[in-house]
Legacy VTK file of the C-alpha trace (Angstrom):
# vtk DataFile Version 3.0
C-alpha trace
ASCII
DATASET POLYDATA
POINTS 608 float
-1.105 -15.749 -26.535
-2.500 -14.109 -29.665
-0.215 -11.452 -31.163
-0.798 -9.186 -34.125
1.316 -6.337 -35.458
-0.358 -3.328 -37.029
0.933 -0.200 -38.742
-0.516 3.218 -39.358
-1.874 2.465 -42.887
-3.963 -0.523 -41.803
-4.995 1.320 -38.649
-6.508 4.192 -40.607
-8.690 1.812 -42.613
-9.947 -0.020 -39.537
-10.685 3.169 -37.626
-13.165 4.232 -40.304
-15.454 1.332 -39.400
-18.105 2.396 -36.880
-18.447 0.054 -33.912
-21.679 -0.971 -32.219
-22.229 0.128 -28.637
-21.602 -3.397 -27.277
-18.159 -3.432 -28.894
-17.188 -0.336 -26.909
-16.913 -2.568 -23.821
-13.994 -4.676 -25.059
-10.539 -4.151 -23.546
-7.296 -5.162 -25.252
-3.706 -5.386 -24.074
-0.963 -3.909 -26.252
2.778 -3.367 -26.215
3.680 0.155 -27.345
7.362 0.854 -28.156
8.301 4.278 -26.756
10.968 5.311 -29.216
10.631 9.037 -28.533
9.006 11.417 -26.063
6.030 12.190 -28.319
4.816 8.587 -28.014
4.899 8.757 -24.227
2.995 12.032 -24.307
0.466 10.492 -26.689
-0.083 7.530 -24.343
-0.839 9.828 -21.411
-2.908 12.383 -23.309
-4.915 10.111 -25.636
-4.852 6.618 -24.135
-5.656 7.444 -20.484
-2.588 5.442 -19.438
-3.816 4.990 -15.889
-2.066 1.707 -15.144
0.688 0.256 -17.241
3.940 -1.674 -17.054
7.257 -0.663 -18.568
9.449 -3.356 -20.119
12.559 -1.512 -21.132
11.387 1.152 -23.563
8.004 -0.475 -24.137
4.682 0.235 -22.430
2.214 -2.569 -21.713
-1.265 -1.060 -21.675
-4.861 -2.230 -21.301
-7.079 -0.109 -23.579
-10.795 0.111 -24.205
-12.226 0.242 -27.719
-12.134 4.020 -28.126
-8.546 4.103 -26.893
-7.659 1.338 -29.329
-9.194 3.470 -32.091
-7.000 6.389 -31.047
-3.926 4.159 -31.122
-4.768 2.873 -34.598
-5.325 6.401 -35.900
-2.017 7.604 -34.450
0.071 5.562 -36.857
2.428 4.539 -34.070
3.482 0.881 -34.319
2.254 -1.415 -31.571
1.846 -5.094 -30.818
-1.545 -6.536 -29.898
-0.861 -8.975 -27.068
-4.405 -9.857 -25.994
-7.404 -8.997 -28.120
-9.987 -9.456 -25.342
-8.531 -9.167 -21.829
-11.702 -10.288 -20.052
-12.014 -13.434 -22.152
-8.301 -14.115 -21.700
-8.658 -13.713 -17.915
-11.406 -16.341 -17.855
-9.491 -18.744 -20.089
-6.278 -18.327 -18.082
-7.941 -18.877 -14.701
-9.862 -21.902 -15.981
-6.499 -23.703 -16.228
-5.449 -22.939 -12.638
-5.475 -25.914 -10.277
-6.486 -25.554 -6.606
-3.008 -26.436 -5.335
-1.247 -23.756 -7.372
-0.314 -20.848 -5.125
1.506 -17.601 -5.786
5.145 -17.892 -4.636
6.228 -15.836 -1.636
7.659 -12.441 -2.446
10.753 -13.207 -0.386
13.050 -16.189 -0.721
13.596 -19.074 1.668
16.261 -17.169 3.573
13.631 -14.769 4.929
10.641 -15.313 7.146
7.721 -15.543 4.762
4.516 -13.603 5.076
2.646 -16.898 4.775
4.124 -17.952 8.113
3.459 -14.604 9.804
-0.146 -14.111 8.684
-2.513 -17.062 8.840
-5.664 -17.116 6.715
-8.741 -16.468 8.890
-11.042 -19.449 9.128
-14.056 -17.290 8.287
-12.367 -16.093 5.102
-11.534 -19.582 3.863
-11.063 -19.387 0.100
-12.771 -16.024 -0.180
-15.752 -15.615 -2.501
-17.433 -17.083 -5.543
-15.836 -14.880 -8.232
-13.224 -17.372 -9.393
-12.762 -15.876 -12.890
-13.538 -19.202 -14.517
-11.370 -21.300 -12.202
-12.787 -24.536 -10.827
-14.266 -25.008 -7.361
-11.597 -25.406 -4.713
-9.708 -22.324 -5.903
-9.816 -18.999 -4.044
-12.215 -16.361 -5.351
-13.006 -12.681 -5.047
-15.962 -11.659 -2.915
-19.091 -10.260 -4.527
-20.451 -7.166 -2.814
-23.334 -9.177 -1.375
-20.796 -11.677 -0.033
-18.804 -8.839 1.551
-21.951 -7.698 3.323
-22.659 -11.237 4.507
-19.130 -11.532 5.907
-19.484 -8.180 7.684
-22.863 -9.163 9.108
-21.432 -12.464 10.330
-18.580 -10.609 12.028
-20.985 -8.237 13.759
-23.024 -11.225 14.984
-19.987 -13.252 16.131
-18.122 -10.351 17.782
-20.793 -7.863 18.920
-18.472 -6.188 21.432
-15.777 -5.590 18.800
-17.646 -4.915 15.537
-20.231 -2.380 14.470
-21.744 -2.626 10.958
-23.325 0.457 9.385
-23.804 2.327 6.111
-22.120 5.650 5.370
-24.719 6.455 2.688
-25.992 5.170 -0.629
-24.501 4.861 -4.098
-25.928 6.446 -7.239
-28.228 3.425 -7.633
-29.278 3.526 -3.985
-27.042 0.665 -2.829
-25.907 1.027 0.801
-22.157 1.631 1.167
-21.341 -0.595 4.123
-18.577 -0.018 6.652
-17.428 -1.537 9.924
-15.844 -0.163 13.033
-13.523 -2.466 14.991
-12.495 -1.526 18.539
-12.682 -2.968 22.048
-15.587 -0.734 23.104
-17.151 -0.493 19.702
-20.271 1.312 20.838
-18.311 4.122 22.463
-16.305 6.922 20.871
-13.112 6.683 22.885
-10.226 9.124 22.827
-8.177 6.777 20.645
-6.476 7.320 17.274
-8.840 6.722 14.367
-7.613 5.076 11.152
-9.541 4.689 7.887
-9.282 2.017 5.178
-11.206 2.305 1.888
-11.319 0.031 -1.133
-12.813 -0.348 -4.591
-13.229 3.282 -5.547
-12.186 1.924 -8.936
-14.611 -0.894 -9.626
-12.231 -3.210 -11.470
-9.484 -3.292 -8.822
-10.901 -6.352 -7.171
-8.319 -7.370 -4.554
-8.695 -4.006 -2.798
-12.106 -4.973 -1.403
-11.574 -8.671 -0.799
-8.305 -8.053 1.068
-10.035 -5.643 3.465
-12.555 -8.347 4.438
-9.556 -10.642 5.068
-8.016 -7.920 7.276
-11.202 -7.505 9.341
-11.478 -11.232 9.964
-7.782 -11.513 10.801
-8.094 -8.870 13.532
-11.160 -10.489 15.052
-10.022 -14.113 14.980
-6.656 -13.251 16.546
-7.955 -10.802 19.153
-8.298 -13.349 21.954
-5.094 -15.316 21.269
-2.545 -12.710 20.135
-1.672 -9.968 22.631
-0.273 -7.774 19.836
-3.605 -7.764 17.980
-5.520 -7.277 21.230
-3.406 -4.253 22.166
-3.891 -2.765 18.717
-7.672 -3.196 18.691
-7.973 -1.999 22.302
-6.088 1.221 21.563
-7.328 2.184 18.094
-10.650 2.887 16.416
-10.412 1.109 13.061
-12.915 1.970 10.306
-13.057 -0.035 7.072
-15.139 0.660 3.948
-14.284 -2.275 1.661
-16.281 -1.084 -1.360
-16.876 2.617 -1.992
-18.229 1.877 -5.492
-20.693 -1.024 -5.125
-22.586 -0.303 -8.366
-19.495 -0.295 -10.572
-18.052 -3.353 -8.843
-21.271 -5.377 -9.183
-21.508 -4.401 -12.853
-18.176 -6.135 -13.462
-19.750 -9.517 -12.673
-23.321 -8.690 -13.726
-23.428 -10.737 -16.920
-24.570 -7.589 -18.782
-22.445 -8.773 -21.708
-19.547 -11.077 -22.433
-17.285 -8.283 -21.162
-18.837 -8.535 -17.683
-19.110 -12.301 -17.025
-20.859 -13.572 -13.921
-17.590 -15.215 -12.863
-15.973 -11.751 -12.541
-13.190 -10.030 -14.428
-15.019 -7.058 -15.954
-12.989 -3.895 -16.410
-15.499 -1.144 -15.671
-13.726 1.554 -13.616
-16.170 4.361 -12.775
-19.440 4.466 -10.872
-22.643 3.799 -12.836
-24.486 7.129 -12.741
-25.764 8.419 -16.086
-24.128 11.846 -16.352
-26.471 13.309 -18.961
-26.583 13.427 -22.744
-25.794 10.345 -24.799
-26.649 6.891 -23.483
-22.955 6.045 -23.356
-22.254 8.839 -20.826
-22.094 6.538 -17.831
-20.003 7.041 -14.740
-17.536 9.304 -12.989
-14.036 8.353 -11.833
-14.551 8.639 -8.083
-10.849 9.119 -7.425
-10.877 12.256 -9.579
-13.965 13.718 -7.862
-12.516 15.095 -4.604
-12.081 18.827 -4.180
-8.319 19.410 -3.942
-7.111 20.287 -7.468
-10.410 18.989 -8.860
-10.518 19.366 -12.646
-7.176 21.195 -12.676
-5.302 19.200 -15.276
-3.858 22.088 -17.231
-0.484 21.013 -18.545
-1.082 17.387 -17.533
-2.295 14.317 -19.423
-5.819 12.899 -19.604
-4.735 10.340 -17.011
-4.712 13.275 -14.585
-8.451 13.630 -15.183
-10.725 14.280 -18.127
-13.732 16.489 -18.879
-14.983 13.937 -21.424
-17.985 12.052 -20.079
-16.947 8.857 -21.849
-13.385 8.887 -20.512
-12.373 6.403 -17.837
-10.922 9.350 -15.876
-13.935 11.680 -16.209
-13.807 13.877 -13.107
-17.511 14.739 -13.066
-19.405 18.037 -13.401
-18.134 19.338 -10.049
-16.152 18.249 -7.027
-18.130 15.818 -4.855
-20.800 15.549 -7.538
-21.212 11.823 -6.860
-23.244 10.224 -4.058
-20.308 7.931 -3.251
-17.739 10.714 -2.745
-20.330 12.791 -0.893
-20.847 9.885 1.495
-17.100 9.487 2.067
-16.724 13.230 2.663
-19.600 13.375 5.160
-18.290 10.337 7.017
-14.729 11.659 7.264
-16.021 15.038 8.471
-17.938 13.256 11.236
-14.826 11.510 12.566
-11.300 12.425 13.708
-9.130 10.318 11.446
-5.369 10.768 11.683
-4.242 8.472 8.847
-5.785 6.497 6.023
-5.102 4.299 3.032
-7.267 4.085 -0.074
-6.616 0.623 -1.498
-6.306 0.131 -5.259
-4.512 -2.528 -7.290
-2.405 -3.342 -10.284
1.116 -2.128 -9.545
3.341 -2.572 -6.498
3.708 0.817 -4.863
2.284 3.340 -2.432
1.221 6.540 -4.134
1.780 9.422 -1.717
0.785 13.078 -1.795
0.732 14.917 -3.972
-1.250 13.857 -6.998
-0.095 17.052 -8.709
3.240 17.899 -7.037
3.838 20.590 -9.646
1.102 22.624 -7.930
2.263 22.222 -4.327
5.232 22.869 -2.072
7.152 19.619 -1.494
6.431 17.734 1.702
8.825 18.637 4.489
9.415 18.161 8.183
7.210 15.647 9.969
5.059 15.037 6.875
8.081 14.054 4.824
9.364 11.787 7.609
5.996 10.038 7.962
5.575 9.455 4.238
9.113 8.068 4.079
9.237 5.759 7.085
5.713 4.361 7.284
5.426 3.176 3.644
8.826 1.502 4.093
7.466 -0.464 7.058
4.232 -1.283 5.251
6.140 -2.612 2.246
8.432 -4.944 4.185
6.739 -8.108 2.882
5.323 -6.944 -0.441
8.308 -5.024 -1.808
6.251 -1.927 -2.617
8.095 1.257 -3.464
6.683 4.674 -2.582
6.522 8.153 -4.064
4.116 10.811 -5.268
1.922 10.186 -8.299
4.502 10.973 -11.026
7.120 8.928 -9.153
4.869 5.851 -8.946
2.248 5.885 -11.695
4.266 8.231 -13.954
1.560 10.885 -14.312
-0.152 13.521 -12.190
-3.590 13.018 -10.628
-6.072 15.802 -9.791
-9.005 15.392 -7.435
-7.761 12.255 -5.669
-8.752 11.240 -2.174
-5.225 11.249 -0.727
-4.718 14.982 -1.336
-8.181 15.808 -0.022
-7.487 13.794 3.135
-4.256 15.690 3.684
-5.377 19.217 2.727
-9.106 19.411 2.046
-11.886 20.826 4.246
-9.576 21.495 7.195
-11.665 22.681 10.128
-14.948 21.541 8.560
-17.405 19.016 9.923
-18.322 17.856 13.397
-14.894 16.255 13.864
-13.760 18.829 12.862
-11.546 17.549 10.070
-7.832 17.988 10.572
-4.963 16.877 8.362
-5.265 13.147 7.621
-2.078 11.387 6.517
-3.634 9.704 3.497
-2.061 7.599 0.789
-3.092 5.278 -2.008
-1.959 1.672 -1.869
-1.621 -0.575 -4.883
-2.233 -4.176 -3.917
0.102 -5.693 -6.474
-0.629 -8.659 -8.682
0.083 -6.853 -11.944
-3.566 -7.065 -13.066
-6.870 -5.455 -12.179
-8.108 -8.958 -11.386
-4.998 -10.865 -10.320
-5.143 -14.633 -11.011
-7.112 -16.385 -8.303
-4.075 -18.340 -7.106
-2.612 -15.009 -5.960
-5.587 -13.902 -3.854
-4.526 -15.398 -0.503
-0.903 -14.223 -0.773
-1.980 -10.710 -1.763
-4.444 -10.592 1.130
-1.688 -11.568 3.561
0.700 -8.935 2.219
-1.992 -6.287 2.467
-2.924 -7.452 5.956
0.625 -6.825 7.165
0.676 -3.368 5.562
-2.668 -2.539 7.187
-1.378 -3.530 10.613
1.541 -1.151 10.183
-0.841 1.632 9.186
-2.893 1.062 12.339
0.191 1.093 14.537
1.366 4.346 12.939
-1.922 6.060 13.843
-0.953 6.227 17.508
2.024 5.565 19.744
4.618 3.639 17.766
8.376 3.612 18.352
11.478 2.040 16.831
14.303 1.051 19.159
17.911 0.698 18.015
20.467 -1.173 20.120
23.642 0.942 20.007
25.971 -1.605 21.608
28.889 -3.382 19.973
28.485 -7.040 19.091
31.207 -7.782 21.646
30.370 -7.225 25.326
33.674 -6.689 27.171
32.609 -5.748 30.702
30.936 -7.821 33.401
29.153 -4.726 34.644
28.187 -2.015 32.220
25.429 -0.179 30.402
23.287 -1.159 27.430
22.757 1.917 25.274
19.646 2.420 23.150
18.032 5.010 20.940
14.270 5.249 20.441
12.688 7.037 17.486
9.053 8.095 17.381
7.355 6.935 14.168
3.730 7.005 15.344
1.453 10.044 15.173
0.909 10.126 18.968
3.602 10.972 21.473
2.542 9.541 24.842
5.231 8.832 27.458
7.228 5.710 26.634
8.929 3.190 28.883
11.985 1.152 27.853
12.772 -2.082 29.687
15.483 -4.750 29.322
14.265 -8.319 29.802
17.162 -10.773 30.375
16.940 -14.041 28.458
20.331 -15.760 28.678
23.505 -15.339 30.774
22.541 -12.048 32.441
22.647 -11.709 36.235
20.800 -8.417 36.727
19.488 -5.487 34.703
18.721 -1.954 35.819
15.427 -0.171 36.146
13.295 0.801 33.165
13.638 4.283 31.670
10.724 6.591 30.871
10.654 9.619 28.605
8.559 11.589 26.119
9.419 12.410 22.503
7.410 15.509 21.669
8.219 15.888 17.980
7.464 13.381 15.242
10.558 11.408 14.192
12.441 12.756 17.196
14.738 10.494 19.216
15.590 9.678 22.821
18.942 8.086 23.763
19.688 6.525 27.145
21.085 3.373 28.755
20.164 0.644 31.251
22.745 -1.032 33.461
23.462 -4.753 33.483
25.676 -7.277 35.267
26.856 -10.714 34.140
27.294 -13.804 36.325
30.574 -14.138 38.220
33.223 -16.205 36.420
31.529 -15.749 33.051
33.512 -17.448 30.247
34.735 -15.619 27.160
32.932 -16.468 23.937
29.566 -17.190 25.521
26.409 -15.579 24.178
24.289 -13.017 25.970
20.644 -12.570 25.017
18.150 -9.959 26.110
14.968 -8.270 24.913
14.248 -4.569 24.582
10.625 -3.748 25.387
9.053 -0.404 24.527
5.639 0.434 25.994
3.524 3.480 25.114
-0.165 4.199 24.743
-1.134 0.612 25.502
1.100 -0.788 22.729
4.171 -2.944 23.444
6.952 -3.776 20.995
9.895 -6.117 21.459
13.320 -6.667 19.916
15.541 -9.637 20.807
19.307 -9.015 20.772
22.247 -11.444 20.896
25.746 -10.339 21.924
28.997 -12.254 22.647
31.164 -11.855 25.733
34.817 -11.102 24.878
34.948 -12.995 21.569
38.178 -13.579 19.668
38.442 -10.549 17.390
39.968 -11.174 13.978
39.574 -7.582 12.801
38.036 -4.479 14.308
38.041 -1.132 12.535
35.652 1.711 13.367
36.948 3.564 10.262
37.834 6.631 12.275
41.563 6.272 11.550
43.439 5.827 8.264
42.443 3.372 5.557
45.996 2.047 5.256
46.115 1.031 8.946
44.163 -2.171 8.267
43.398 -2.276 4.546
45.137 -2.674 1.218
43.210 -2.018 -1.997
44.232 -3.376 -5.387
42.500 -1.557 -8.230
41.936 -3.536 -11.429
42.261 -2.013 -13.883
44.562 0.533 -12.315
42.931 3.903 -11.750
43.280 7.096 -9.752
40.510 6.225 -7.280
39.599 3.155 -5.288
38.621 1.920 -1.870
39.111 4.349 0.989
37.545 6.164 3.941
35.411 9.215 3.321
33.603 11.668 5.550
30.957 12.555 2.956
28.472 10.445 4.917
28.393 7.744 7.570
26.017 5.447 9.412
27.723 6.098 12.736
30.824 8.093 13.625
32.378 10.482 11.121
33.563 8.213 8.288
32.598 5.277 6.129
34.395 3.041 3.639
33.474 3.230 -0.034
34.678 1.795 -3.326
34.831 5.278 -4.862
35.210 7.730 -1.977
35.684 10.688 -4.329
32.927 9.651 -6.732
32.918 7.679 -9.978
LINES 1 609
608 0 1 2 3 4 5 6 7 8 9 10 11 12 13 14 15 16 17 18 19 20 21 22 23 24 25 26 27 28 29 30 31 32 33 34 35 36 37 38 39 40 41 42 43 44 45 46 47 48 49 50 51 52 53 54 55 56 57 58 59 60 61 62 63 64 65 66 67 68 69 70 71 72 73 74 75 76 77 78 79 80 81 82 83 84 85 86 87 88 89 90 91 92 93 94 95 96 97 98 99 100 101 102 103 104 105 106 107 108 109 110 111 112 113 114 115 116 117 118 119 120 121 122 123 124 125 126 127 128 129 130 131 132 133 134 135 136 137 138 139 140 141 142 143 144 145 146 147 148 149 150 151 152 153 154 155 156 157 158 159 160 161 162 163 164 165 166 167 168 169 170 171 172 173 174 175 176 177 178 179 180 181 182 183 184 185 186 187 188 189 190 191 192 193 194 195 196 197 198 199 200 201 202 203 204 205 206 207 208 209 210 211 212 213 214 215 216 217 218 219 220 221 222 223 224 225 226 227 228 229 230 231 232 233 234 235 236 237 238 239 240 241 242 243 244 245 246 247 248 249 250 251 252 253 254 255 256 257 258 259 260 261 262 263 264 265 266 267 268 269 270 271 272 273 274 275 276 277 278 279 280 281 282 283 284 285 286 287 288 289 290 291 292 293 294 295 296 297 298 299 300 301 302 303 304 305 306 307 308 309 310 311 312 313 314 315 316 317 318 319 320 321 322 323 324 325 326 327 328 329 330 331 332 333 334 335 336 337 338 339 340 341 342 343 344 345 346 347 348 349 350 351 352 353 354 355 356 357 358 359 360 361 362 363 364 365 366 367 368 369 370 371 372 373 374 375 376 377 378 379 380 381 382 383 384 385 386 387 388 389 390 391 392 393 394 395 396 397 398 399 400 401 402 403 404 405 406 407 408 409 410 411 412 413 414 415 416 417 418 419 420 421 422 423 424 425 426 427 428 429 430 431 432 433 434 435 436 437 438 439 440 441 442 443 444 445 446 447 448 449 450 451 452 453 454 455 456 457 458 459 460 461 462 463 464 465 466 467 468 469 470 471 472 473 474 475 476 477 478 479 480 481 482 483 484 485 486 487 488 489 490 491 492 493 494 495 496 497 498 499 500 501 502 503 504 505 506 507 508 509 510 511 512 513 514 515 516 517 518 519 520 521 522 523 524 525 526 527 528 529 530 531 532 533 534 535 536 537 538 539 540 541 542 543 544 545 546 547 548 549 550 551 552 553 554 555 556 557 558 559 560 561 562 563 564 565 566 567 568 569 570 571 572 573 574 575 576 577 578 579 580 581 582 583 584 585 586 587 588 589 590 591 592 593 594 595 596 597 598 599 600 601 602 603 604 605 606 607
């Protein structure tokens, strides 16, 4: 890796040299030590720090030529890590061998996403954009390849897939979308969920992973009852590439910065916005109406009025054909939740883009945006928060806030509140190395399944019984929590698996409020003469709105108990704590919080 240190004196001399237009396309990666707050403010206000990584007190940034000029002129010390990111991407991927795969996010002790999600046969190794890697490696899909895949799906599964265009881009390119549902030609009274990708043209995995998701649903529909139930009871709409012109430019071969093998770093659409020839493009995810152009007191990463900026928000809200098409399409439907897929980091960016301008989320909204991202991130480790909490800056005019708050009551739908969020696909790069493509697609596929479940009836069941079963005849207690946006009547059943003689009748109820709970029990009996220490196994089944979920539970009949303490008594009854070094506080029971009951045990019950 090429490294070069520069200081303010040399930077001033270099900045005086005028650069040809072609040189404006080069992107470089730098490490910027953040030794005081002014440097951080400079990065956000002058360098459009849209995506970056923190290593201790140092920012790792990818900057275009004008941003590099600003950094040189600032006099702040920095380290040049990669002079030409696109060239480096090609050189790096050219060394990848076909058998090199990205390691699983979770270790061997956990069930891996690679075992849960199988690569669809139709997806294979993806597309032809292999970033310089040899044949036999996975690749990103070109936009034309995405369309071919979607057309093939519509031909192979005509009863499940509808292919259509929501409108045209600035260059007149159709923006293709698919609908997946069991009666695809009919608008059924089912929850509608929306997936969008590639608003930012350089965030390549966001589009390719959505094609993977489509093909996964279709190929598993006939063989997997869980997928069949989901497709039969949802209307799933997917727009894999909102910005086809910008995306295609990144592998157009227009210059060395946009090689035909992929890896270009163009972000915006490709409309000429007037004036100088270099005034090309609008940041589509700054062009929606909620808080559009309102970046007072925020950094340029929030949005910029400069036509050459990567975050240029356009002359007006919905000024771009692409965002107009998305708006018209959403207003024609009745979406209840949505995810706009991006990439680079590993997080879900939730409303609001500019939390300083809005009342914090509360009630059901807060519960949804807490629980559902946690489920979605089970196999990719994504964290979640609003824009400052995830990307470390505010965002104005983003799609997620418009989905949640914009144009309520408008359109033929008419539009209601849509629980929208932005998902980062991970990988740590705009074009993650090609040996990560399949793993990233699988992780995103799991998250997308969770999003679809959350659009309708979806419940979590908690078994409230002790590990030890002490009675031959008793009751199995459960609590169900509603985490889906629909609240149809639910039915809870116990299915005996091992060493159970009988179980009682199923229980039915309705949870009217989001995140509300229902607690009840179902009777059971064990075989006569049952021996202590044997295992008991049963399955909880929850059915609602055509969706079934299962949880297998193992309990032990009258085991030998070495220690049992519900922590409701005194700490000294069963425990002795030795503090080293000696101090005034140590292990003990406290009632400040608890998982169940009134107390819990903590190392510092009175605080550190």
